[in-house]
C-alpha positions in Angstrom: -46.3 -21.5 -57.7 -44.3 -19.3 -60.1 -40.9 -18.5 -59.5 -41.1 -14.7 -58.5 -43.0 -15.8 -55.7 -40.9 -18.1 -54.4 -38.0 -15.5 -55.0 -40.2 -13.1 -52.7 -40.9 -16.0 -50.0 -37.0 -17.1 -49.9 -36.4 -13.1 -49.7 -38.4 -12.5 -46.9 -37.0 -16.2 -44.8 -33.6 -14.7 -45.4 -34.5 -10.9 -44.1 -36.6 -12.9 -41.3 -33.2 -15.1 -40.4 -30.8 -12.4 -40.3 -33.3 -10.4 -38.2 -33.2 -13.2 -35.9 -29.7 -13.7 -35.7 -28.6 -9.9 -35.5 -31.8 -7.9 -34.0 -31.6 -5.8 -36.8 -30.7 -5.1 -40.6 -29.9 -2.9 -42.7 -31.6 -2.4 -46.1 -28.4 -1.4 -48.0 -26.5 -4.4 -46.8 -29.6 -6.5 -47.5 -29.9 -5.2 -51.3 -26.2 -6.1 -51.9 -25.9 -9.5 -50.3 -29.6 -10.9 -51.8 -28.4 -9.0 -55.3 -31.5 -6.9 -55.5 -33.0 -3.6 -55.5 -33.3 -1.5 -52.5 -37.0 -1.1 -53.5 -37.3 -4.6 -53.5 -36.2 -4.8 -50.1 -38.4 -1.9 -48.9 -41.5 -3.9 -50.5 -40.5 -7.0 -48.5 -40.1 -5.4 -45.5 -43.2 -3.2 -45.6 -44.9 -6.7 -46.1 -43.2 -8.2 -43.4 -44.3 -5.2 -41.3 -47.9 -5.5 -41.9 -47.9 -8.7 -40.9 -46.5 -8.0 -37.8 -43.1 -9.7 -38.4 -40.5 -6.9 -37.9 -40.3 -3.0 -37.5 -39.2 -0.5 -39.9 -36.8 1.8 -39.1 -35.1 4.6 -41.2 -31.7 2.2 -42.2 -33.5 -0.9 -42.1 -35.4 -3.1 -39.8 -35.8 -4.7 -36.3 -36.8 -7.3 -33.9 -40.5 -6.4 -33.0 -40.3 -6.5 -29.4 -44.2 -7.5 -28.1 -43.6 -4.6 -25.2 -43.0 -1.6 -27.6 -46.8 -2.4 -29.2 -48.2 -2.1 -25.4 -46.0 1.1 -25.0 -47.2 3.0 -28.5 -51.1 2.3 -27.0 
């Protein structure tokens, strides 16, 4: 596996860990904390949301609540 792929996986694992700890993460803070661009964080969050692992919000992401899926239907 190339190092770029590992970096993506590590970043996304950190995002999910912080999300589990805090319930919400902010894109700008993640960008600074992980020393990557805002766009990279956004792309990571898009991937994680597509996989059902978080819910993106305007300023970042929040933990995915099972009940919110039921309410949306």
